[in-house]
C-alpha positions in Angstrom: -56.5 -55.9 14.2 -53.5 -57.1 16.3 -51.1 -56.8 13.4 -52.3 -53.3 12.7 -51.6 -52.3 16.4 -48.1 -53.9 16.2 -47.4 -52.1 12.9 -48.5 -48.8 14.4 -46.3 -49.4 17.5 -43.3 -50.1 15.2 -44.0 -46.8 13.4 -44.1 -44.9 16.6 -40.8 -46.5 17.8 -39.1 -45.8 14.5 -40.3 -42.2 14.5 -39.1 -41.7 18.1 -35.7 -43.1 17.2 -35.5 -40.7 14.2 -36.4 -37.7 16.4 -33.7 -38.8 18.9 -31.1 -39.0 16.2 -32.1 -35.6 14.7 -31.8 -34.0 18.2 -28.3 -35.3 18.6 -27.3 -33.8 15.3 -28.5 -30.3 16.0 -25.8 -27.7 16.5 -25.6 -25.3 19.5 -28.0 -22.4 19.3 -26.6 -19.6 17.0 -29.2 -16.9 17.5 -26.5 -14.3 18.3 -24.0 -15.6 15.8 -26.6 -15.2 13.0 -27.0 -11.5 14.0 -23.2 -10.9 13.9 -22.5 -13.1 10.8 -20.3 -10.8 8.8 -17.0 -10.5 7.0 -15.3 -9.0 10.0 -15.8 -12.1 12.1 -13.9 -15.4 11.3 -14.6 -18.2 13.8 -13.2 -21.7 13.5 -15.9 -24.4 13.6 -14.3 -26.0 16.7 -14.6 -22.8 18.7 -18.1 -22.1 17.4 -19.4 -25.0 19.5 -18.4 -23.6 22.9 -18.6 -19.8 22.4 -21.0 -17.2 20.9 -20.0 -13.7 19.9 -22.8 -11.6 21.4 -21.5 -8.1 20.5 -19.2 -6.7 17.9 -18.9 -2.9 17.9 -16.5 -0.4 16.3 -15.9 3.3 16.7 -13.3 5.9 15.9 -11.3 7.3 18.8 -9.9 10.9 18.5 -6.2 11.3 18.9 -4.1 14.4 19.6 -3.4 16.1 16.3 -6.8 15.4 14.8 -6.3 11.8 13.6 -8.7 9.0 14.7 -8.0 5.3 15.4 -10.4 2.5 14.8 -11.3 0.7 18.0 -13.4 -2.5 18.2 -15.0 -4.1 21.2 -16.6 -7.6 21.2 -18.2 -9.8 23.8 -18.0 -13.6 24.0 -20.3 -15.9 25.9 -19.0 -19.3 26.8 -21.3 -22.3 26.4 -18.7 -24.6 28.1 -15.3 -24.3 29.7 -12.5 -23.9 27.1 -9.6 -21.9 25.8 -9.7 -19.5 23.0 -7.2 -17.6 20.9 -8.0 -14.3 19.2 -6.4 -11.7 17.0 -7.4 -8.8 14.9 -6.1 -8.1 11.3 -6.3 -4.5 10.3 -6.8 -3.2 6.8 -6.3 0.2 5.0 -8.8 1.6 2.4 -7.1 -0.4 -0.3 -7.6 -3.7 1.5 -3.9 -4.0 2.4 -2.9 -5.4 5.8 -1.6 -2.7 8.3 0.9 -4.3 10.6 1.0 -3.5 14.3 2.8 -4.6 17.4 1.7 -7.9 18.9 0.3 -9.5 15.7 0.0 -12.9 17.2 -2.9 -14.7 18.8 -3.8 -13.9 22.4 -5.0 -16.8 24.6 -7.9 -16.6 27.0 -9.7 -19.1 29.2 -13.5 -19.1 29.5 -15.9 -20.7 32.0 -19.4 -22.0 31.2 -21.9 -19.1 31.3 -19.2 -16.5 31.5 -19.3 -13.4 29.2 -16.0 -11.6 28.6 -15.4 -8.3 26.8 -12.4 -7.5 24.7 -11.1 -4.3 23.1 -8.5 -3.8 20.4 -7.3 -0.5 18.8 -5.9 -0.1 15.3 -2.1 0.5 15.1 -2.5 3.5 12.6 -5.0 6.1 11.6 -5.2 4.8 8.0 -6.9 1.7 9.2 -10.5 1.6 7.9 -11.5 -2.1 8.4 -10.7 -5.2 10.4 -11.2 -8.9 10.7 -11.5 -10.6 14.1 -10.2 -14.2 14.2 -11.2 -16.7 16.8 -9.7 -20.2 17.1 -8.5 -22.9 19.4 -5.0 -22.1 20.9 -2.1 -23.8 19.2 0.2 -25.7 21.6 
C-alpha cells in the first residue's frame, strides 16, 4: 500500500512540473491579433510579445477635384514598456509600390497598459491597398 501511495505522489509531482513548464511556454494572449490577422499587417515576432493591434481600419478620404485618398487608422495596446517602429507600404491596383514622402520607419515609445492610435494617409489617389509593418527600432 505504501509503495502505491508513493508512486501516486510521484505522478502528481511529475504532472505538476509538466503543467508548470507548459505554462511558461505559453505565448501572450493573442485574442485581438487573431481577429486582425491579415495580409495588411506584418508584425515581427519580437514586437508581438509586448504589443497587440486592437484596431485596423481603412477608409477613403475625399479630396478637392473628386479624387479620394486611402487612409488607415490602427490602435496598439502595450503589454509592457517598449519601443516600436512602424511604417506603411502603399500599393496600386497592379500590386506595385507607390512611393511617398517619409518612407522610413517612425519610432514610438509605449508604456504598459497604454493604447495609442495612429493614422496614415496614402500619398496618391491610385493607392488601393497597404501593408502596415511593426518592428523593433534599429539603432
